[in-house]
Backbone as a chain_set.jsonl record, in Angstrom:
{"seq": "MPNPNRGSCGFQSSEFEQEYERPSKSQLKREMTALQKLGEELIAESRERVKRVPMPEDVRDAILECQQIKDHEGRRRQVQYVGKKMRTLDEEELAAIQRTLDSWRGLSKADTNAMHALERKREKLLQDDNVLTELLEQHPELEIQHLRTLIRNARKEQAEHKPPKAYREIFQILKQLQKKESGADDGDDGSDAEDEESGHG", "coords": {"N": [[59.715, 8.995, -18.355], [57.321, 6.713, -17.201], [54.553, 7.444, -15.209], [54.798, 5.654, -12.168], [52.489, 5.262, -10.821], [50.363, 5.158, -12.241], [49.636, 2.836, -13.181], [48.648, 1.152, -11.297], [46.27, 2.44, -10.466], [44.609, 1.664, -12.374], [44.281, -1.071, -11.786], [42.932, -1.07, -9.476], [40.292, -0.191, -10.233], [39.302, -2.308, -11.388], [38.339, -3.899, -8.708], [35.979, -2.271, -8.329], [34.315, -3.384, -10.617], [33.776, -5.878, -9.622], [31.346, -5.209, -8.086], [29.093, -5.085, -9.603], [28.6, -7.785, -10.376], [26.941, -8.695, -8.122], [23.104, -8.326, -7.222], [21.362, -6.495, -9.619], [21.395, -2.883, -9.491], [18.887, -1.765, -9.756], [17.03, -3.699, -9.334], [17.6, -4.215, -6.741], [16.355, -1.976, -5.756], [13.864, -2.022, -6.269], [13.148, -4.124, -4.433], [13.744, -2.788, -2.272], [11.759, -0.649, -2.059], [9.58, -2.13, -2.125], [9.707, -3.201, 0.278], [9.675, -1.002, 1.785], [7.022, 0.066, 1.576], [5.508, -2.095, 2.582], [6.223, -1.766, 5.531], [4.923, 0.499, 5.558], [2.39, -0.153, 5.062], [1.897, -1.356, 7.368], [2.14, 0.353, 9.166], [-0.242, 2.164, 9.022], [-2.043, 0.339, 10.084], [-4.172, -0.085, 12.814], [-2.962, -0.085, 16.465], [-3.542, -2.061, 17.876], [-4.006, -4.132, 15.988], [-1.215, -3.979, 14.88], [0.289, -5.277, 16.929], [-0.563, -7.755, 16.957], [0.669, -8.976, 14.806], [2.832, -11.484, 13.531], [5.916, -10.743, 13.955], [9.579, -9.964, 14.939], [10.571, -8.287, 17.931], [11.923, -5.816, 17.922], [11.235, -4.616, 15.415], [8.534, -4.471, 15.605], [8.333, -2.458, 17.375], [9.33, -0.226, 16.168], [7.585, 0.467, 14.513], [5.416, 0.992, 15.931], [6.104, 2.923, 17.2], [6.338, 4.781, 15.297], [3.893, 5.437, 14.643], [2.801, 6.945, 16.836], [4.283, 9.304, 16.132], [3.659, 12.852, 15.365], [4.864, 14.967, 14.0], [5.795, 15.903, 10.824], [8.214, 15.762, 9.481], [9.896, 14.355, 11.194], [8.239, 11.857, 11.452], [8.456, 11.027, 8.953], [11.004, 10.145, 8.581], [11.376, 8.309, 10.507], [9.523, 6.51, 9.232], [11.204, 5.83, 7.179], [13.188, 4.66, 8.546], [11.884, 2.306, 9.606], [11.393, 0.834, 7.344], [13.865, 0.323, 6.796], [14.461, -1.608, 8.95], [12.441, -3.238, 8.107], [14.156, -4.685, 6.072], [15.727, -6.266, 7.412], [14.45, -8.683, 8.025], [13.78, -12.041, 7.36], [13.059, -14.251, 4.5], [10.876, -15.897, 5.231], [9.637, -14.766, 7.58], [8.889, -12.231, 6.508], [7.109, -13.217, 4.79], [4.851, -14.534, 6.701], [4.181, -11.919, 7.59], [2.974, -10.643, 5.29], [1.165, -12.635, 4.712], [-0.439, -12.347, 7.008], [-1.471, -9.646, 6.738], [-2.625, -9.88, 4.148], [-4.728, -11.587, 4.87], [-6.421, -9.712, 6.734], [-7.284, -8.047, 4.58], [-8.893, -9.238, 3.069], [-10.907, -9.713, 5.015], [-11.786, -6.954, 5.401], [-12.816, -5.755, 3.018], [-15.018, -4.465, 2.974], [-14.808, -2.208, 4.465], [-12.834, -1.131, 3.318], [-14.267, 0.074, 1.186], [-16.08, 1.67, 2.456], [-14.114, 3.663, 3.358], [-13.299, 4.682, 1.143], [-15.682, 5.819, 0.198], [-15.776, 8.091, 2.087], [-13.882, 9.347, 1.712], [-14.418, 10.682, -0.648], [-16.373, 11.996, -0.096], [-15.005, 13.878, 1.722], [-13.583, 15.034, -0.251], [-15.541, 16.424, -1.848], [-16.36, 18.127, 0.184], [-14.31, 19.931, 0.149], [-14.468, 21.141, -2.4], [-17.011, 22.272, -2.783], [-19.13, 24.492, -1.35], [-21.57, 24.083, -0.69], [-22.012, 21.651, 0.224], [-20.981, 21.326, 2.578], [-23.309, 22.695, 3.841], [-25.31, 20.923, 3.856], [-24.325, 18.571, 5.13], [-24.212, 19.858, 7.531], [-26.902, 20.343, 7.864], [-27.862, 17.525, 8.301], [-26.178, 16.869, 10.355], [-26.433, 18.484, 13.33], [-25.164, 18.842, 15.386], [-22.561, 19.461, 14.688], [-19.815, 21.574, 14.89], [-19.772, 24.172, 13.488], [-18.044, 26.374, 12.968], [-15.391, 25.658, 13.603], [-15.426, 23.332, 11.586], [-15.561, 24.821, 9.148], [-12.827, 26.566, 9.338], [-11.094, 24.118, 9.231], [-11.793, 22.986, 6.531], [-10.748, 25.488, 5.105], [-8.026, 25.54, 5.963], [-7.318, 23.097, 4.926], [-7.478, 23.496, 2.176], [-5.628, 25.143, 1.624], [-3.307, 24.006, 2.832], [-3.136, 21.916, 0.617], [-2.771, 23.67, -1.714], [-0.498, 24.725, -1.108], [1.141, 22.585, -0.642], [1.741, 21.233, 1.884], [1.921, 19.506, 4.859], [-0.406, 17.346, 5.5], [-2.528, 18.086, 7.608], [-5.064, 19.289, 8.605], [-6.629, 18.366, 6.676], [-6.55, 15.413, 7.442], [-7.752, 15.758, 9.644], [-10.484, 16.26, 8.941], [-11.405, 14.059, 7.709], [-11.471, 12.161, 9.79], [-13.387, 13.386, 11.342], [-15.677, 12.81, 9.877], [-15.549, 10.246, 9.606], [-15.918, 9.659, 12.274], [-18.838, 10.581, 12.422], [-19.834, 8.923, 10.65], [-19.797, 6.428, 11.9], [-21.366, 6.725, 14.292], [-23.826, 7.135, 12.836], [-23.931, 4.407, 11.738], [-24.165, 3.197, 14.038], [-22.107, 1.66, 15.027], [-19.934, 2.026, 17.068], [-16.906, 1.25, 17.87], [-15.141, 2.345, 19.856], [-12.303, 2.215, 19.391], [-10.937, 3.42, 17.24], [-11.283, 6.24, 17.808], [-10.156, 7.883, 19.2], [-7.929, 9.277, 17.736], [-8.828, 11.086, 16.226], [-9.503, 13.067, 18.434], [-7.239, 13.46, 19.808], [-5.892, 14.818, 17.454], [-7.498, 17.085, 16.97], [-7.152, 18.254, 19.834], [-4.721, 18.908, 19.651], [-4.948, 20.975, 17.95], [-4.436, 24.308, 17.373]], "CA": [[59.567, 7.885, -17.524], [56.21, 6.723, -17.172], [54.4, 7.379, -13.739], [54.446, 4.463, -11.684], [51.364, 5.022, -10.124], [49.377, 5.393, -13.016], [49.032, 1.559, -13.777], [48.118, 0.754, -9.969], [44.803, 2.894, -10.856], [43.945, 0.507, -13.414], [43.889, -2.315, -10.852], [41.858, -0.508, -8.552], [39.093, -0.201, -11.204], [38.726, -4.154, -11.446], [37.412, -4.111, -7.754], [34.383, -1.835, -8.863], [33.661, -4.22, -11.638], [33.298, -6.758, -9.149], [30.338, -4.822, -7.561], [28.178, -5.522, -10.791], [28.101, -9.153, -10.392], [25.524, -8.725, -7.355], [21.782, -8.04, -7.946], [21.344, -5.225, -10.098], [20.69, -1.834, -8.578], [17.11, -1.464, -10.022], [16.227, -4.926, -8.724], [17.672, -3.792, -5.331], [15.735, -0.685, -5.48], [12.496, -2.577, -6.296], [13.096, -4.845, -3.354], [13.732, -2.034, -0.943], [10.791, -0.05, -2.336], [8.226, -2.956, -1.84], [9.921, -3.495, 1.683], [9.339, 0.19, 2.453], [5.506, -0.238, 1.252], [4.861, -2.982, 3.609], [6.405, -1.135, 6.344], [4.074, 1.763, 5.757], [0.971, -0.575, 5.494], [1.895, -1.974, 8.847], [2.021, 1.585, 10.157], [-1.619, 2.434, 8.699], [-3.131, -0.534, 10.786], [-4.406, 0.109, 14.281], [-1.853, -0.593, 17.345], [-3.913, -3.363, 18.303], [-3.664, -5.148, 14.726], [0.204, -4.34, 14.88], [0.469, -6.089, 18.224], [-0.813, -9.338, 16.724], [1.448, -9.54, 13.512], [4.023, -12.262, 13.848], [7.438, -10.233, 13.876], [10.464, -9.459, 15.818], [10.075, -7.183, 19.038], [12.36, -4.231, 17.557], [10.423, -4.249, 14.219], [7.168, -4.191, 15.992], [8.501, -1.261, 18.338], [9.785, 1.036, 15.613], [6.38, 0.708, 13.947], [4.434, 1.722, 17.062], [6.486, 4.452, 17.63], [6.184, 5.734, 14.072], [2.398, 5.603, 14.727], [2.758, 7.863, 17.428], [4.811, 10.54, 15.751], [2.743, 13.577, 14.583], [5.885, 16.003, 13.487], [5.876, 15.48, 9.572], [9.6, 15.478, 9.33], [9.984, 13.032, 12.131], [7.581, 10.862, 10.774], [9.201, 10.646, 7.319], [12.659, 9.503, 9.029], [10.846, 6.919, 11.464], [9.066, 5.538, 8.39], [12.322, 5.024, 6.52], [13.923, 3.639, 9.543], [10.678, 1.15, 9.637], [11.897, 0.459, 5.745], [15.357, -0.307, 7.085], [14.249, -2.562, 9.914], [12.09, -4.236, 7.566], [15.006, -5.426, 5.261], [16.429, -7.41, 8.246], [13.598, -9.786, 8.109], [14.13, -13.265, 6.363], [11.909, -14.437, 3.794], [9.6, -16.353, 6.157], [9.034, -13.879, 8.409], [8.056, -11.578, 5.524], [5.793, -13.887, 4.406], [4.034, -14.255, 7.64], [3.581, -10.558, 7.851], [2.024, -10.727, 4.154], [-0.438, -13.611, 4.934], [-1.672, -11.538, 7.996], [-2.294, -8.573, 5.9], [-3.668, -10.369, 3.107], [-6.395, -12.029, 5.475], [-7.286, -8.494, 7.053], [-7.822, -7.213, 3.651], [-9.992, -10.02, 2.692], [-12.018, -9.179, 5.98], [-11.967, -5.611, 5.387], [-13.364, -4.755, 1.732], [-16.553, -3.395, 3.16], [-13.885, -1.276, 5.374], [-11.883, -0.139, 2.506], [-15.196, 0.747, 0.473], [-16.427, 2.609, 3.361], [-13.12, 4.402, 3.531], [-13.315, 5.34, -0.165], [-16.722, 6.743, 0.32], [-15.409, 9.04, 3.262], [-12.428, 10.163, 1.007], [-14.839, 11.227, -1.8], [-17.077, 12.987, 0.605], [-14.25, 14.854, 1.936], [-13.414, 15.873, -1.64], [-16.699, 17.394, -2.327], [-16.288, 19.449, 0.993], [-13.082, 20.99, -0.266], [-14.911, 21.554, -3.349], [-18.293, 22.741, -2.798], [-19.715, 24.852, -0.105], [-22.929, 23.547, -0.386], [-21.801, 19.948, 0.724], [-21.032, 21.636, 4.166], [-24.544, 23.107, 4.372], [-26.01, 19.74, 3.541], [-23.564, 18.008, 6.525], [-24.828, 20.429, 8.905], [-28.473, 19.881, 8.023], [-27.979, 16.073, 8.863], [-25.342, 16.704, 11.831], [-26.671, 20.067, 13.308], [-24.55, 19.111, 16.513], [-21.249, 19.866, 14.426], [-19.124, 22.78, 15.28], [-19.707, 24.94, 11.858], [-16.781, 27.0, 12.518], [-14.298, 24.539, 13.524], [-15.36, 22.548, 10.323], [-15.077, 25.887, 8.057], [-11.545, 26.857, 9.568], [-10.571, 22.908, 8.73], [-11.931, 22.892, 5.448], [-9.992, 26.442, 4.625], [-6.814, 25.021, 6.183], [-7.172, 22.048, 4.133], [-7.358, 23.806, 0.901], [-4.155, 25.973, 2.008], [-2.341, 22.752, 2.68], [-3.023, 21.22, -0.765], [-2.12, 24.613, -2.583], [0.99, 25.104, -0.667], [1.976, 21.122, -0.56], [2.035, 21.275, 3.428], [1.47, 18.021, 5.63], [-2.202, 17.081, 5.363], [-3.389, 17.923, 9.296], [-6.364, 19.667, 8.515], [-7.278, 17.179, 5.475], [-6.693, 14.198, 7.96], [-8.831, 15.843, 10.724], [-11.898, 16.472, 8.151], [-11.68, 12.609, 7.545], [-11.488, 11.73, 11.233], [-14.777, 14.003, 11.768], [-16.209, 12.395, 8.718], [-15.424, 8.733, 9.971], [-16.901, 9.621, 13.663], [-20.181, 10.589, 12.116], [-20.311, 7.455, 9.927], [-19.878, 5.586, 13.28], [-22.728, 7.253, 15.0], [-24.805, 6.76, 11.875], [-24.231, 2.858, 11.697], [-24.283, 2.591, 15.704], [-21.047, 0.54, 15.464], [-18.952, 2.792, 17.813], [-16.128, 0.286, 18.518], [-14.298, 3.063, 20.65], [-10.877, 1.992, 19.299], [-10.363, 4.766, 16.429], [-11.707, 7.792, 17.905], [-8.76, 8.533, 20.015], [-7.064, 9.566, 16.691], [-9.634, 12.384, 15.833], [-9.494, 13.614, 19.798], [-5.566, 13.727, 19.42], [-5.638, 15.769, 16.391], [-8.282, 18.29, 17.684], [-6.918, 18.92, 21.079], [-3.36, 19.735, 19.284], [-5.403, 22.057, 16.787], [-4.302, 25.32, 18.294]], "C": [[58.213, 7.956, -17.227], [55.686, 6.679, -15.612], [54.112, 6.153, -13.273], [52.994, 4.048, -11.242], [50.163, 4.909, -10.82], [48.881, 4.059, -13.189], [48.446, 0.993, -12.44], [46.497, 1.335, -10.041], [44.025, 2.182, -11.356], [43.538, -0.933, -12.326], [42.94, -2.093, -9.878], [40.487, -0.76, -9.085], [38.475, -1.546, -11.155], [37.943, -4.507, -10.124], [36.232, -3.207, -8.002], [33.85, -2.748, -9.642], [32.901, -5.333, -10.955], [31.442, -6.497, -8.486], [28.863, -5.372, -8.388], [27.868, -6.996, -10.799], [27.154, -9.562, -9.223], [24.337, -8.438, -7.916], [21.844, -6.518, -8.561], [20.79, -4.427, -9.096], [19.276, -1.477, -8.688], [16.569, -2.584, -9.386], [16.453, -4.689, -7.082], [16.634, -2.613, -4.779], [14.182, -1.151, -5.406], [12.179, -3.201, -5.021], [12.765, -3.827, -2.198], [12.16, -1.103, -0.984], [9.518, -1.13, -1.757], [8.221, -3.221, -0.147], [9.236, -2.357, 2.654], [7.782, 0.373, 2.513], [4.868, -1.133, 2.129], [5.046, -2.798, 4.942], [5.106, -0.036, 6.628], [2.499, 1.155, 5.701], [0.779, -0.955, 6.852], [1.41, -0.559, 9.895], [0.726, 2.551, 10.048], [-2.544, 1.535, 9.456], [-3.127, 0.191, 12.294], [-3.089, -0.61, 15.06], [-2.115, -1.833, 17.657], [-3.481, -4.587, 17.374], [-1.96, -5.26, 14.939], [0.502, -5.355, 16.034], [0.194, -7.48, 17.854], [-0.028, -9.805, 15.815], [2.624, -10.199, 14.028], [5.472, -11.408, 13.189], [8.145, -9.883, 14.922], [10.155, -8.223, 16.584], [10.618, -5.886, 18.137], [11.507, -3.774, 16.138], [9.118, -3.397, 14.728], [7.377, -2.753, 16.847], [8.725, 0.036, 17.461], [8.471, 1.387, 14.688], [5.428, 1.41, 14.888], [5.159, 2.805, 17.381], [6.391, 5.479, 16.394], [4.946, 6.247, 14.342], [2.392, 6.816, 15.857], [3.442, 9.339, 17.379], [4.09, 11.638, 14.953], [3.547, 14.658, 13.727], [6.016, 15.084, 12.003], [7.333, 14.921, 9.206], [10.289, 14.229, 10.146], [9.397, 11.803, 11.814], [8.132, 10.153, 9.604], [10.34, 9.849, 7.759], [12.095, 8.183, 9.613], [10.477, 6.059, 10.22], [10.256, 4.891, 7.548], [13.214, 4.287, 7.346], [13.192, 2.099, 9.489], [11.358, 0.346, 8.399], [13.181, -0.446, 6.042], [15.39, -1.745, 7.924], [13.569, -3.627, 9.089], [13.078, -5.329, 6.639], [15.85, -6.474, 6.079], [15.735, -8.678, 8.508], [14.016, -10.943, 6.977], [12.776, -13.411, 5.613], [10.58, -15.126, 4.512], [9.125, -15.633, 6.885], [8.172, -12.603, 7.761], [7.025, -11.959, 5.113], [4.705, -14.074, 5.253], [3.298, -13.145, 7.65], [2.418, -10.326, 6.683], [0.92, -11.519, 4.224], [-0.94, -12.759, 6.036], [-2.126, -10.39, 7.52], [-3.13, -8.625, 4.823], [-5.027, -10.943, 3.914], [-7.139, -10.821, 6.081], [-7.744, -7.895, 5.878], [-8.947, -8.106, 3.129], [-11.287, -9.779, 3.409], [-12.579, -7.937, 5.858], [-12.283, -4.789, 3.898], [-14.295, -4.312, 2.023], [-15.852, -2.131, 4.066], [-13.46, -0.235, 4.245], [-13.05, 0.603, 1.569], [-15.698, 2.131, 1.166], [-15.453, 3.884, 3.541], [-13.199, 5.498, 2.461], [-14.431, 6.313, -0.288], [-16.542, 8.055, 1.08], [-14.42, 9.986, 2.411], [-13.06, 11.046, -0.319], [-15.803, 12.26, -1.056], [-16.412, 14.315, 0.989], [-13.719, 15.709, 0.674], [-14.299, 17.1, -2.086], [-16.803, 18.312, -1.121], [-15.52, 20.322, 0.658], [-13.919, 21.697, -1.473], [-16.143, 22.348, -3.616], [-19.038, 23.018, -1.262], [-21.226, 24.388, 0.417], [-22.997, 22.073, 0.365], [-21.809, 20.337, 2.397], [-22.156, 22.014, 4.744], [-25.23, 21.74, 4.428], [-25.62, 18.831, 5.109], [-24.361, 18.466, 7.403], [-26.282, 20.423, 9.281], [-28.681, 18.553, 8.675], [-27.445, 16.054, 10.291], [-25.618, 17.992, 12.436], [-25.646, 20.338, 14.676], [-22.766, 19.291, 16.033], [-21.114, 21.048, 14.962], [-18.752, 23.559, 13.658], [-18.512, 25.697, 11.64], [-15.28, 26.333, 12.794], [-14.559, 23.947, 12.383], [-14.705, 23.634, 9.138], [-13.494, 25.998, 8.079], [-10.404, 25.479, 9.226], [-10.381, 22.865, 7.205], [-10.913, 24.229, 4.431], [-8.536, 25.995, 4.678], [-6.583, 23.825, 5.146], [-6.782, 22.447, 2.76], [-5.792, 24.323, 0.688], [-3.362, 24.719, 1.436], [-2.199, 22.244, 1.267], [-2.357, 22.211, -1.775], [-0.857, 24.781, -2.173], [1.875, 23.541, -0.232], [2.375, 21.224, 0.898], [1.417, 20.088, 3.815], [-0.083, 18.148, 5.984], [-2.643, 17.322, 6.685], [-4.391, 17.952, 8.824], [-7.355, 18.34, 7.755], [-7.439, 16.243, 6.262], [-7.837, 14.505, 9.057], [-10.25, 15.831, 10.2], [-12.14, 14.748, 7.939], [-11.943, 11.912, 8.848], [-13.14, 11.943, 11.628], [-15.877, 12.873, 10.941], [-16.509, 10.722, 9.099], [-16.321, 8.597, 11.452], [-18.463, 9.798, 13.232], [-20.68, 9.447, 11.311], [-20.682, 6.407, 11.151], [-21.253, 5.68, 13.989], [-24.069, 6.584, 13.96], [-25.251, 5.214, 11.678], [-24.278, 2.733, 13.141], [-23.297, 1.841, 15.84], [-19.819, 1.173, 15.931], [-17.88, 1.722, 18.435], [-15.154, 1.153, 19.517], [-12.618, 2.873, 20.465], [-10.088, 2.891, 18.291], [-10.39, 5.909, 16.874], [-10.881, 8.405, 18.538], [-8.084, 9.392, 19.087], [-7.465, 11.051, 16.45], [-9.553, 13.246, 17.213], [-8.112, 14.104, 19.599], [-5.348, 15.167, 18.703], [-6.44, 16.899, 16.783], [-7.915, 19.06, 18.819], [-5.493, 19.685, 20.741], [-3.709, 20.893, 18.292], [-5.585, 23.423, 17.465], [-5.581, 26.74, 17.444]], "O": [[57.739, 9.066, -16.982], [56.293, 5.973, -14.807], [53.24, 5.492, -13.838], [52.471, 2.934, -11.273], [49.089, 4.634, -10.284], [47.665, 3.98, -13.363], [47.551, 0.182, -12.678], [45.588, 0.601, -9.653], [42.875, 1.984, -10.965], [42.484, -1.568, -12.334], [42.175, -2.983, -9.507], [39.654, -1.437, -8.484], [37.292, -1.779, -10.907], [36.994, -5.285, -10.217], [35.228, -3.849, -7.691], [32.686, -3.008, -9.339], [31.81, -5.76, -11.334], [30.564, -7.36, -8.456], [27.873, -5.901, -7.884], [26.79, -7.348, -11.278], [26.595, -10.658, -9.281], [24.348, -8.262, -9.134], [22.336, -5.558, -7.97], [20.054, -4.772, -8.172], [18.619, -0.956, -7.787], [15.495, -2.384, -8.819], [15.565, -4.958, -6.273], [16.252, -2.45, -3.62], [13.401, -0.684, -4.576], [11.111, -2.94, -4.469], [11.836, -3.928, -1.397], [11.529, -0.943, 0.061], [8.64, -0.736, -0.99], [7.229, -3.391, 0.561], [8.599, -2.488, 3.699], [7.315, 0.845, 3.549], [3.69, -0.942, 2.43], [4.316, -3.419, 5.716], [4.514, 0.146, 7.692], [1.545, 1.78, 6.164], [-0.305, -0.901, 7.432], [0.69, -0.475, 10.89], [0.589, 3.53, 10.783], [-3.734, 1.84, 9.529], [-2.213, 0.872, 12.76], [-2.352, -1.442, 14.531], [-1.241, -2.695, 17.749], [-2.885, -5.614, 17.697], [-1.416, -6.348, 15.127], [1.093, -6.374, 15.678], [0.762, -8.369, 18.488], [0.137, -11.025, 15.807], [3.368, -9.648, 14.84], [5.89, -11.561, 12.041], [7.535, -9.475, 15.91], [9.592, -7.254, 16.073], [9.824, -5.05, 17.704], [11.216, -2.596, 15.933], [8.754, -2.251, 14.465], [6.411, -1.991, 16.883], [8.406, 1.156, 17.861], [8.36, 2.506, 14.187], [4.735, 2.359, 14.519], [4.548, 3.71, 17.949], [6.374, 6.706, 16.493], [4.806, 7.47, 14.306], [1.758, 7.787, 15.445], [3.291, 10.256, 18.187], [3.887, 11.346, 13.775], [2.954, 15.217, 12.804], [6.267, 13.879, 11.987], [7.532, 13.808, 8.719], [11.05, 13.372, 9.697], [10.031, 10.752, 11.903], [8.209, 8.94, 9.407], [10.546, 8.793, 7.161], [12.406, 7.09, 9.139], [11.028, 4.965, 10.097], [10.304, 3.693, 7.272], [13.927, 3.384, 6.908], [13.779, 1.025, 9.365], [11.829, -0.773, 8.603], [13.425, -1.583, 5.639], [16.101, -2.718, 7.669], [13.93, -4.797, 9.217], [12.824, -6.528, 6.52], [16.526, -7.358, 5.552], [16.268, -9.617, 9.099], [14.508, -10.665, 5.883], [11.703, -12.901, 5.933], [9.423, -14.795, 4.253], [7.904, -15.761, 6.975], [7.158, -12.093, 8.237], [6.023, -11.252, 5.01], [3.586, -13.852, 4.789], [2.068, -13.143, 7.702], [1.272, -9.949, 6.93], [-0.19, -11.148, 3.841], [-2.117, -12.436, 5.873], [-3.254, -10.05, 7.875], [-4.036, -7.853, 4.508], [-6.178, -10.712, 3.544], [-8.367, -10.807, 6.004], [-8.691, -7.127, 6.046], [-9.97, -7.534, 2.755], [-12.394, -9.658, 2.886], [-13.759, -7.755, 6.158], [-12.076, -3.596, 3.674], [-14.682, -3.481, 1.202], [-16.529, -1.124, 4.272], [-13.63, 0.983, 4.202], [-12.771, 1.741, 1.192], [-15.73, 3.262, 0.683], [-15.914, 4.989, 3.829], [-13.185, 6.717, 2.629], [-14.269, 7.435, -0.767], [-17.148, 9.056, 0.696], [-14.311, 11.205, 2.544], [-12.403, 11.9, -0.914], [-15.923, 13.38, -1.553], [-16.852, 15.446, 0.784], [-13.497, 16.919, 0.718], [-14.007, 18.225, -2.491], [-17.372, 19.377, -1.363], [-15.837, 21.505, 0.78], [-13.984, 22.925, -1.414], [-16.244, 23.033, -4.634], [-19.377, 22.222, -0.385], [-21.764, 24.372, 1.524], [-23.966, 21.585, 0.947], [-22.485, 19.768, 3.254], [-22.299, 21.84, 5.955], [-25.852, 21.645, 5.486], [-26.446, 18.531, 5.971], [-25.146, 17.765, 8.042], [-26.805, 20.468, 10.395], [-29.568, 18.414, 9.517], [-27.981, 15.46, 11.227], [-24.861, 18.836, 11.957], [-25.319, 21.457, 15.07], [-21.863, 19.258, 16.869], [-22.064, 21.634, 15.481], [-17.741, 23.465, 12.962], [-17.95, 25.786, 10.548], [-14.254, 26.591, 12.165], [-13.477, 24.0, 11.797], [-13.714, 23.425, 8.439], [-12.842, 25.632, 7.101], [-9.204, 25.653, 9.015], [-9.297, 22.753, 6.633], [-10.464, 23.986, 3.311], [-7.841, 26.026, 3.662], [-5.487, 23.772, 4.589], [-5.871, 21.855, 2.181], [-5.0, 23.97, -0.187], [-2.952, 24.435, 0.31], [-1.064, 22.177, 0.796], [-1.526, 21.796, -2.583], [-0.035, 25.016, -3.059], [2.961, 23.464, 0.342], [3.594, 21.311, 1.046], [0.455, 19.641, 3.19], [-0.675, 18.994, 6.655], [-3.42, 16.41, 6.967], [-4.929, 16.896, 8.491], [-8.328, 17.688, 8.133], [-8.582, 15.805, 6.131], [-8.705, 13.676, 9.332], [-11.158, 15.433, 10.929], [-13.296, 14.349, 8.082], [-12.76, 10.993, 8.817], [-13.921, 11.089, 12.048], [-16.757, 12.247, 11.531], [-17.57, 10.142, 8.867], [-17.15, 7.724, 11.709], [-19.279, 9.066, 13.792], [-21.858, 9.093, 11.338], [-21.713, 5.74, 11.23], [-22.041, 4.751, 14.165], [-24.965, 5.804, 14.281], [-26.398, 4.795, 11.517], [-24.589, 1.557, 13.333], [-23.37, 1.14, 16.85], [-18.751, 0.967, 15.355], [-18.102, 1.372, 19.595], [-14.27, 0.457, 20.015], [-11.807, 3.321, 21.276], [-8.881, 3.109, 18.398], [-9.582, 6.732, 16.442], [-10.863, 9.632, 18.43], [-7.575, 10.38, 19.617], [-6.689, 12.006, 16.462], [-9.538, 14.441, 16.919], [-7.958, 15.255, 19.19], [-4.862, 16.213, 19.133], [-5.728, 17.891, 16.939], [-8.201, 20.251, 18.937], [-5.121, 20.722, 21.29], [-2.84, 21.661, 17.88], [-6.633, 23.723, 18.036], [-5.742, 27.831, 17.991]]}, "num_chains": 1, "name": "protein.A"}
């Protein structure tokens, strides 16, 4: 006698087939990645800017909270949470956020170029000790021991795939130097570097 349960399993499988009538998995994944990326772009902006972006309060709070987290794992989890919150926004809200970011991108093309120049300088520092010597000649006020330690730690971070704490701190120091050189000290971003350094034991 045939097993009466065998047929019922067949019926259940048709429930799963209905799943595929929705947007494809790869399409959903692409959309999720795009929203996650948008969230990360917002996290990378200054707190003042984030406060000016038109978006629901709970999404803004999640982004501002993420900016505060220094712990690598905790921050990674919060970034994912921000991505999740971004998925709760409707088309109009997302378009408003994108417009705001695009308008800043237009304004800050020079900032982007300056940032890339600093990143190249940081790479040279890690690759060539002579670059550090030149930097210290230009800026004798720098703490040579502190910088040497940071460079050594940054190389170690890269070799061992660790969170780039020293790597970021070098960037902040170079950024502060650039501000002094240009005389454009807006006093807004400097706190990052100080926070990082005070937490460096």
